[in-house]
C-alpha positions as CSV (number, residue, x, y, z in Angstrom):
1,M,93.1,153.5,209.9
2,S,93.0,150.2,211.8
3,N,91.1,147.2,210.7
4,P,88.3,146.5,213.2
5,F,88.2,142.9,212.1
6,A,91.9,142.3,212.8
7,S,92.8,139.6,215.3
8,S,95.8,139.4,217.7
9,S,95.9,135.6,217.6
10,P,98.2,133.9,215.1
11,P,96.7,132.4,212.0
12,P,95.7,128.7,212.2
13,V,97.9,126.1,210.9
14,F,96.8,124.4,207.7
15,G,94.7,121.3,208.4
16,E,93.8,122.4,212.0
17,Q,90.3,123.6,213.0
18,A,90.4,126.9,214.6
19,A,87.7,128.2,217.1
20,Y,85.8,131.3,216.1
21,A,86.5,134.4,218.2
22,P,84.4,137.6,217.6
23,P,86.3,140.8,217.4
24,A,86.6,142.7,220.6
25,G,85.9,146.4,220.8
26,G,86.3,148.6,217.8
27,A,83.6,149.9,215.5
28,W,81.7,146.5,215.7
29,G,81.2,146.6,219.4
30,A,80.3,150.3,219.4
31,Q,77.0,149.8,217.5
32,E,73.8,150.0,219.7
33,P,71.0,147.6,218.8
34,L,67.6,149.2,217.9
35,I,65.7,146.7,220.0
36,G,67.0,145.5,223.3
37,E,67.9,141.9,223.8
38,D,65.1,141.5,226.3
39,E,62.4,142.8,224.0
40,D,60.2,140.2,222.3
41,E,57.8,142.5,220.5
42,P,58.3,142.9,216.7
43,F,59.3,146.1,215.0
44,T,56.2,148.2,214.3
45,A,55.2,151.6,213.0
46,A,55.4,152.9,216.5
47,H,59.1,152.1,216.7
48,L,59.6,153.7,213.3
49,A,57.8,156.8,214.4
50,A,59.8,156.9,217.7
51,A,63.0,156.5,215.7
52,N,62.0,159.5,213.5
53,Q,60.8,161.4,216.6
54,A,57.3,161.7,215.2
55,A,53.9,160.9,216.5
56,V,51.5,158.4,214.9
57,P,48.6,160.3,213.5
58,A,45.2,159.3,215.0
59,V,42.7,157.9,212.6
60,T,39.2,159.3,213.0
61,P,36.2,157.4,211.7
62,P,34.1,159.2,209.0
63,P,30.9,160.7,210.2
64,P,27.7,158.6,209.8
65,P,25.5,159.4,206.8
66,A,22.6,161.7,207.3
67,Q,19.3,159.9,207.8
68,S,16.9,160.6,204.9
69,S,13.2,159.6,204.7
70,L,11.1,158.8,201.5
71,A,7.7,160.2,201.2
72,F,5.2,158.2,199.0
73,T,2.2,159.9,197.5
74,Q,-1.1,158.0,197.2
75,S,-1.5,156.5,193.7
76,T,-4.6,157.5,191.7
77,A,-4.6,154.3,189.7
78,A,-7.5,152.0,190.5
79,A,-6.6,148.4,191.4
80,P,-8.3,145.8,189.1
81,A,-11.1,144.0,190.7
82,S,-10.2,140.6,189.1
83,L,-7.6,139.2,186.8
84,T,-8.6,137.3,183.7
85,G,-6.7,135.7,180.8
86,R,-8.4,138.0,178.2
87,V,-6.9,141.0,176.5
88,G,-8.9,144.1,177.5
89,A,-11.1,142.3,180.1
90,P,-14.2,144.3,181.1
91,A,-13.9,146.3,184.3
92,A,-16.0,145.4,187.3
93,G,-19.4,147.1,187.3
94,S,-19.1,148.3,183.7
95,A,-22.3,148.4,181.7
96,S,-20.9,146.8,178.6
97,P,-18.0,144.5,178.0
98,V,-14.7,146.0,176.8
99,P,-14.0,145.1,173.2
100,R,-11.0,142.8,172.8
101,V,-8.0,143.5,170.7
102,G,-8.0,141.4,167.5
103,S,-11.5,140.0,167.8
104,A,-13.0,137.7,165.2
105,A,-14.3,140.7,163.3
106,D,-10.8,141.9,162.7
107,T,-9.7,138.8,160.7
108,A,-10.2,139.3,157.0
109,L,-10.1,135.6,156.2
110,L,-12.7,134.7,158.9
111,S,-14.9,137.8,158.7
112,S,-16.9,139.8,156.2
113,S,-16.0,143.2,157.7
114,P,-12.3,143.5,158.6
115,G,-11.1,146.4,160.6
116,P,-9.4,147.3,163.9
117,S,-11.3,146.7,167.1
118,A,-12.4,149.5,169.3
119,P,-10.1,150.2,172.3
120,P,-11.3,150.2,175.8
121,P,-11.7,153.4,177.8
122,G,-8.4,155.2,178.2
123,G,-6.7,153.9,175.0
124,A,-5.9,150.7,173.3
125,A,-6.1,147.5,175.4
126,G,-2.8,146.8,177.1
127,G,-1.5,150.3,176.3
128,P,-1.6,153.9,177.6
129,A,-4.2,156.4,176.5
130,G,-3.7,157.7,173.0
131,A,-1.7,154.6,171.9
132,P,-2.4,153.5,168.3
133,Q,-5.0,150.7,167.9
134,E,-3.8,147.3,166.8
135,D,-5.1,146.2,163.4
136,P,-4.7,142.4,163.1
137,S,-5.5,142.5,159.3
138,R,-2.1,144.2,158.8
139,Y,-0.4,140.8,159.5
140,A,0.0,138.2,156.8
141,F,-2.5,135.3,156.7
142,Y,0.2,132.9,157.9
143,N,1.1,135.0,160.9
144,I,-0.4,133.7,164.2
145,K,-0.9,137.3,165.4
146,R,-3.7,137.7,162.8
147,Y,-5.8,135.1,164.5
148,R,-5.1,135.5,168.2
149,G,-8.4,137.4,168.7
150,L,-10.1,134.1,168.0
151,F,-8.6,132.6,171.1
152,N,-9.1,135.6,173.4
153,V,-11.2,133.8,176.0
154,D,-10.6,132.5,179.5
155,T,-11.9,129.5,181.4
156,T,-15.0,131.5,182.6
157,D,-16.0,132.3,179.0
158,V,-15.6,128.8,177.8
159,L,-17.6,127.2,180.7
160,A,-20.4,129.8,180.3
161,R,-20.6,129.0,176.5
162,L,-20.6,125.3,177.2
163,M,-23.5,125.7,179.6
164,R,-25.4,127.7,177.0
165,A,-24.8,125.0,174.4
166,V,-25.8,122.1,176.6
167,L,-28.2,123.2,179.3
168,L,-29.6,126.4,177.7
169,F,-29.7,125.3,174.1
170,F,-33.2,126.5,173.6
171,R,-32.4,130.1,174.2
172,G,-31.3,130.8,170.6
173,N,-29.2,133.8,171.3
174,F,-25.8,132.3,171.4
175,L,-24.1,134.7,169.0
176,E,-25.6,137.6,170.9
177,Y,-24.3,136.2,174.1
178,C,-20.8,135.9,172.7
179,G,-20.9,139.7,172.2
180,G,-19.4,139.7,168.7
181,N,-16.4,137.7,169.9
182,P,-16.8,134.1,168.7
183,D,-13.8,132.0,169.6
184,L,-12.2,128.9,168.2
185,Y,-10.5,127.8,171.4
186,G,-13.6,126.1,172.9
187,P,-14.8,124.4,169.6
188,F,-11.3,123.0,169.0
189,W,-11.1,121.4,172.5
190,V,-14.7,120.2,172.4
191,A,-14.1,118.4,169.1
192,T,-10.7,117.0,170.2
193,T,-12.2,115.8,173.5
194,L,-15.1,114.1,171.7
195,I,-12.6,112.4,169.4
196,F,-10.8,110.6,172.1
197,V,-13.8,110.0,174.4
198,T,-15.8,108.3,171.6
199,A,-12.8,106.2,170.5
200,A,-12.1,105.1,174.1
201,A,-15.8,104.5,175.0
202,G,-16.4,102.6,171.7
203,N,-13.4,100.2,172.4
204,L,-14.6,99.7,176.0
205,A,-18.1,98.8,174.8
206,S,-16.5,96.4,172.4
207,Y,-14.5,94.8,175.2
208,I,-17.7,94.4,177.3
209,D,-19.4,92.8,174.3
210,Y,-16.5,90.4,173.8
211,Q,-16.5,89.3,177.4
212,R,-20.2,88.7,177.3
213,H,-20.3,86.6,174.2
214,A,-16.9,84.9,174.4
215,H,-17.1,81.1,174.8
216,A,-15.3,79.3,177.6
217,G,-11.9,77.9,176.6
218,D,-11.9,79.8,173.3
219,T,-8.3,80.9,172.8
220,H,-8.3,81.4,169.0
221,N,-10.2,84.7,168.9
222,G,-9.0,87.3,171.3
223,W,-10.1,90.9,171.8
224,Y,-8.0,93.7,170.2
225,Y,-8.1,97.4,170.6
226,D,-9.5,99.1,167.5
227,I,-7.1,102.0,166.9
228,D,-9.0,102.8,163.7
229,K,-11.7,104.3,165.8
230,V,-9.5,107.2,166.6
231,G,-9.0,108.0,162.9
232,G,-12.6,107.5,162.2
233,S,-13.7,109.9,165.0
234,F,-11.1,112.4,163.8
235,G,-12.6,112.5,160.4
236,I,-16.2,112.5,161.6
237,F,-16.1,115.4,164.2
238,Y,-13.3,117.6,162.7
239,G,-14.9,117.1,159.3
240,Y,-18.4,118.0,160.6
241,V,-17.2,121.2,162.3
242,G,-14.7,122.3,159.7
243,V,-16.0,121.1,156.3
244,V,-19.8,121.3,157.0
245,G,-19.3,124.7,158.8
246,M,-17.3,126.1,155.9
247,M,-19.9,124.9,153.4
248,L,-22.7,126.6,155.3
249,Y,-20.6,129.8,155.5
250,F,-20.2,129.9,151.7
251,V,-23.9,129.3,151.3
252,L,-24.6,132.2,153.6
253,R,-22.1,134.3,151.7
254,W,-24.0,133.5,148.5
255,F,-27.2,134.8,150.2
256,K,-25.2,138.0,151.2
257,A,-25.3,137.2,154.9
258,G,-22.8,139.0,157.1
259,V,-21.9,136.0,159.4
260,P,-18.2,135.5,159.7
261,L,-16.7,132.0,159.4
262,A,-15.5,132.1,163.0
263,A,-19.1,132.5,164.2
264,V,-20.2,129.4,162.2
265,W,-17.4,127.3,163.4
266,C,-18.0,128.5,167.0
267,V,-21.7,127.4,166.9
268,Y,-20.9,124.0,165.3
269,G,-18.0,123.4,167.7
270,Y,-19.9,124.2,170.9
271,G,-22.9,122.2,169.5
272,L,-20.9,119.0,169.8
273,A,-20.5,119.4,173.5
274,A,-23.8,117.4,174.2
275,F,-22.2,114.3,172.7
276,I,-19.3,114.1,175.2
277,P,-21.3,112.9,178.3
278,V,-23.6,110.8,176.1
279,S,-20.6,108.9,174.7
280,M,-19.5,108.0,178.2
281,V,-22.9,106.6,179.2
282,C,-23.2,104.6,176.0
283,I,-20.7,102.2,177.4
284,V,-23.8,100.6,179.2
285,P,-24.6,97.6,177.0
286,L,-28.3,98.4,176.7
287,E,-29.3,99.1,173.1
288,A,-32.5,101.0,174.0
289,V,-30.6,103.2,176.3
290,R,-27.9,103.9,173.7
291,W,-30.4,104.9,171.1
292,A,-32.3,107.1,173.5
293,L,-29.1,108.9,174.6
294,V,-27.7,109.4,171.1
295,G,-31.1,110.6,170.0
296,A,-31.4,113.1,172.8
297,A,-27.9,114.4,172.2
298,T,-28.6,114.8,168.5
299,L,-31.8,116.7,169.1
300,T,-30.2,118.9,171.7
301,S,-27.2,119.7,169.5
302,G,-29.3,120.2,166.4
303,T,-31.7,122.5,168.2
304,F,-28.8,124.6,169.5
305,I,-27.3,125.0,166.0
306,M,-30.5,125.8,164.3
307,L,-31.7,128.4,166.8
308,S,-28.3,130.0,167.0
309,L,-28.1,130.5,163.2
310,R,-31.8,131.1,162.6
311,V,-31.7,134.9,162.6
312,P,-28.8,135.4,160.1
313,I,-30.2,132.6,157.8
314,H,-33.7,134.0,157.8
315,E,-32.5,137.5,157.2
316,A,-30.3,136.5,154.3
317,A,-32.3,133.7,152.6
318,G,-35.9,134.6,153.6
319,A,-38.3,132.1,152.0
320,K,-35.4,130.2,150.4
321,A,-34.2,129.2,153.9
322,A,-36.5,126.1,154.1
323,P,-34.4,123.9,151.9
324,L,-31.2,125.0,153.8
325,Y,-32.9,124.1,157.1
326,I,-33.8,120.6,155.7
327,V,-30.2,120.0,154.6
328,M,-28.8,121.1,157.9
329,I,-31.2,118.8,159.8
330,C,-30.4,115.8,157.6
331,V,-26.6,116.3,157.9
332,H,-26.9,116.6,161.7
333,A,-29.0,113.5,161.9
334,G,-26.4,111.7,159.9
335,L,-23.8,112.7,162.5
336,G,-25.9,111.1,165.3
337,L,-26.3,107.9,163.3
338,A,-22.6,107.7,162.6
339,L,-21.9,108.1,166.3
340,K,-24.2,105.3,167.2
341,L,-23.5,102.8,164.4
342,Y,-19.8,103.3,164.2
343,F,-18.9,103.3,167.9
344,F,-21.7,101.6,169.8
345,R,-23.1,98.9,167.5
346,Y,-22.9,95.8,169.7
347,K,-25.2,93.1,170.9
348,E,-27.5,93.9,173.8
349,I,-27.1,92.1,177.1
350,P,-30.5,90.7,178.0
351,L,-32.0,91.7,181.3
352,K,-32.8,88.9,183.8
């Protein structure tokens, strides 16, 4: 067998550079290239199929998915007429309001008759028909869920109760208007607002009095904001609602009255609402106007409290209710005097 790479030329001499000469003929030259020298296209699957003498299979796209339509049936659930922030809000057009879950009557510490509230039509509030009723008394006294019924009101409820306490104070049916659901949300914010309003108004009245009576060129005595008025108003108004209301509650319990503590706090808290606008107007440095405004607010607030609690007090105490009424009137009059003398006791600006 001959060597196809053999060459007929003599080998090069050592140290000389020999030119390369490809082998001529033989097995090397007998090979046929797969792609011609004039072809520029790359080697593809078509060339491989042609080399194997097979056809490239055609790729057919999948059929489109069948069109399907969804049929919706008409819902039988009635859309709510309005949205409120209360749990178990009454439906539009209903004859009586829907009882709320966890109302004040459900709290053992703040009520004389604990027990679960009645569910609205169709089951418990916020649940399907046949769902178990929620009993707030099953929670511990330190659990906030036990008292959430006392804050189950929205803005509409609070504004309506404020109007009853200030403008319609002579009606005397505030507890009946609350529908057995006295709240602590409104009384808390009424007392809190009054604390900061009276402190700010009292300091502003003090500044006006200082500007009126300050001597020209006096740089020794300046005016300072009295921050103690905030603490004083805190003790006066929170103490009046919380402490005085609780003392009245224990007296009513001694008389075997069935008024819950939440109802007493609700009446006393909303009763302070009349002092908020009066405190703002008392900035006017006219002593007669201040006395008239504080007196009117004290009379309005006291009348609201007395008429709202008149029925349970009379039913429980009977003829012994007269001394209790006198004590309540004296304590409330003391509140009005404290408001006037502590926050707005300044010299009057003489009218010219």
